C-alpha positions, 0 to 999 in steps of 0.5 A: 616077411622080410628074408633077413640077412645079417651079412647084408646088415654087416656090409651096410654098417661097413658102408656107413662106417666108411662114410663116417670115416670120410666125414671125420677126415673131411671135417679135419681138413676142410677148415684148411681150405680158404675162400678168401676171394669168394663173391657174393654168388660164390658164398651163396652157393657154398651155403645153398648147395650143402643145405639142399643136399642135407634136406634131400637126404631126409627124403632119401632116408624114407626109402630102404634102398636109398638110405645109404645115399642118405647117410653119405649126404648127411656125413659129407655136408653136415661137417662142411656146413659146420666148418663153413659157419665159422667163416661169416664172410662166406657163410650165407644164411639166405643160401642156407634157408633157400637150400633147405626149402628147395630140398624140402620141396624136392622131397615132397614132390618125390614123396607125392609122386612116389618117384624117388629116382628123380631125387636120387638123380639130382642129388647124385649129379649135384654132389658130384659137380660140387665135389669136382668143383671143390677138388679143382678149387683145392688143386688151384690153391695148392699150385699157387703155393709152389708157384713159380714151379721149380724143384728148389721152390718145392724143397724150400716150401717143405723145409719151411715147416708149413702145414698148409701144403700137407693139409691141402693135399690131404683135403684134396684126397678126401674130396676125391674120395667123397667124389667117388663115394657118391656111388652110394647114391644108387638108382631106385624105381619104386612107383611101379610094381610088376606081377609075374607068374607062370601059367596057373600060378593064380595070377588072374585071381590075385589081380581080382583080389588086388583090384578089390583091395585097391578099390576098397582101401586105396581109391583104386582105379584100373586100365586094361588093353586086351588083344584077342583074335577069333579063329579067322584072325580078326579082333574078337570083341567077345573074347575081349569082353570075357577078359575084362575085370568086371566080366571076370568078377561077374563070372565069380558071382555065378560060381564060375572060374574066369576063363584063362587066356587062349593062345590068341589072347594077351591082356595087360592090366594096370591097377593104380591107387594111393596111400594118402598122397602116395601113388602106386601102380601094379602091372599084370600081363596075362597070356597063354603059355610059358615065357620063362626060358626066353627072359634074356637080354638077347631074346628081348633085343631079338623080339624088339627088332622083330616087332620093329620090322612089322611096325614100320612107323617106329624105329627100334629105339622108339619100340625099346622106349614104349614097349610094355606101356599100356598106352603103346599097347592101345596104340598097337591094338588100334593101328597094327592089330592085323600085323601083330596077329602072328607076333604074339610071342615077341610082343609078350616076351618084349612087354614082359621083359620091359616091365621087369627092366623098368619096374622098381619092385617085382612080385614073383608068384608061386603056385600053392598047388605045388604044396599039396603035391609036394611029394608027388612032383611039387617039390620038383616044380618048385625047385625049377621055379626058384631056380628061374626066379633066382636067375631073374633076380641076378639078371635084373640087378640089386637096385630093385625089391623082390617078393615071392608070393605063395598063392592058394594057401586056403588049400593048405590051411583053414583060414576062415578063423585066422585074422590077416595080421594075427600071430597064427597068420605069420606062423603059417607064413613061417611054416611055408617058408621053412618048407621052401627053405629045404630046397637048394634053389630057394636057399640060393635066393636067401643068399641073394637076399644078402645084397637085395631086398627080398620078401616072402608072403602067403596069400589067398583070394578066398579065405572062407574056402576049406583046405583041399582034401586029399585021397591016398596022397593025391589031391581031388580034382574037384575044386571048390567054387569061388563066388566072392573075393575074400582076400587073405593077407593081400594087403601085405602085397599092396603094402609091398608096393608102397 
């Protein structure tokens, strides 16, 4: 479910109204701009570029975070093309058609690669160049009216009653405002989703459930790189094999829970799949211990510099660029395993922070066990956790989408008879959401949803399990065995990525 905010909608409507107002003034004054000496190339560009931006706006409209940019492009360039169409000496049908085709092809490429950031980059840079050039052109026309420059010449021009100077001046101001308003075309990254959660939050089982979903519904594949050392400090093949996805699934077959990572283990998993032609990628980093208090830019920079000292082959800029990628992890494992043995903290911290920095969407996991012990310390832990997640949203910025995912819901509710897409399933999600809403730090996240898309989901990796019993208010320690992955509403998490 989306954490809705009427205030966010209100500000978005204000932004749209502002762009429409600029569009009205632009349409009012653009016809005052003359193009009497436009060459064939100039006429072609004047038709090609607006058509290209309008076609690109159709692609930007496909993603929530780029729709304001889409509204801006429509509002600015449709009136320009309309006004230009009255001047057959300047309006170029060939330029118009080629612009629409080129923009449409760029839309298709962005959709196929799920890389709308490329579309944003081209349209923002191109529209800024367009409006800057147009402002210079209008300024030159305005200066020509008062040439030769003298106070007497300016006075006579205004006394003549000509509307041309006023129209050109107003057109210049509107074009400069439109140049500034290109800020509405914001950077977005949506092709990669990073899943972050503290220890024991259900990260490993969610990885297996998403793997199951990707393989069965999205032509999924996976990559993994595992660094694991034995007690002598050598790479351990045994531990590495234990942390592979197929080994963890095999453990479940025998009723054994996958073993968690040790202090000398680090694993990076990447799940890749497609919905139709649209690719998506989910990244997990599994590690032992907590890396929550260190997720700050200063600690990240310190970790990168510490790693650079050990990796003499790479300079700091290269490490910044490549850290967090699975290819770089593979290279480090093959060539620097011995030197990295004592650098786990820096390697994990730098990889996690870089993933959060570059991913377009981030999933924060919430341990469902805290719901069972809500009155016995669970609320305290949830309060602390939501405070961390609120701080991370503030740190990482508004250009991303976020999701809070509560795991292990099977311990709270009987799910075996509740279809994933049913009203009862949504009611369970709403019930958990309302419980979380009683905490101040969660309400702060709700307030942040006024400016940034934030979603809330409840999931289980095995919907066949019975709810966890309690004894005198304390949950029983004996856990039910999971022998297969029967995901419940995990598809909602995959859908969040697309």
